[in-house]
N, C-alpha and C positions, 0 to 999 in steps of 0.2 A: 449811421446810418447817412447813406449819401440820399441826396434829392434825385430828382427823375432825371433834373438835366444833368448832374454830376454824372450820374450813370450811362446816361446816354455819351456824354463826353468821354468816358472811360471807355466804353466799347465801342466807339469810333477809334477812339486809341489802339486798343488794340486791334481792333482790325486793320487799322493804316501800317500797324508794325507788321501785322503777318503777311501782309499785301507788300511789303520788301521782302520779304523772303518764299515769293512765289504762291502766293494765295490767290484764290479766284476774286473775282470784281462782286461788291456787294450792286444786288440791283434797289432800284428806285421802291419797287415793291416791297423787298427784304428793310430798306430804310423807314418806308413809310407804316409800314408794320407793328417795327420796333419804338416808332415816335410814339404812336399809339396807344402800347401794351406799357409806357414809361409814362405816359399823361394819364391815363387811367390810374396807374399805381400813385402818382401825385396825386389825384384830385383824392384818393382813398386815404393818403395819408395826412391829407389838411385838414378833414375833418372841417368844425364849424370854426370861425375865429371870435375875437373877443367879442366883435365888433357884430357878429350875427347874433351872438345870446345878447347883448345888448338892445338890439333894434327889437328883437322877440319879446325880452322881456318888458320893453316900452307899449311893443303893440298889446302886451297883453295884460296891460298895465299892473306891470308887478313893479314892487317900490327897487330903488337904484341898490339899496341894501342888501334886498336877496338875491338880487343880477350878481352882485361883488361874489358875493357869499357859495354859490352858484361856481362861479369862474374859478374861483379859488380850489372848489374841489373836482374840477375840471383841472386844472393845473396840475394837482396833485397825481391825479388817476395818469394824466400824460407822461409824468415822472417814473411811474411801477413799468 
């Protein structure tokens, strides 16, 4: 799976290749919309970081062992 930035670079590369063979120019509006779409996709892919989970656990006064246990389950779920 490509990151949003990798996908953007790939999209721009394909555009550049197409332009060399007579394709039309992209507008700033089209580029801006593509970047917005990919940034939204990247945020959705990221989810919560381990640091986010630790911080939330500390705020909720959950012991460190339980937090680490939750993170291990999150890691396993992400692999599937």
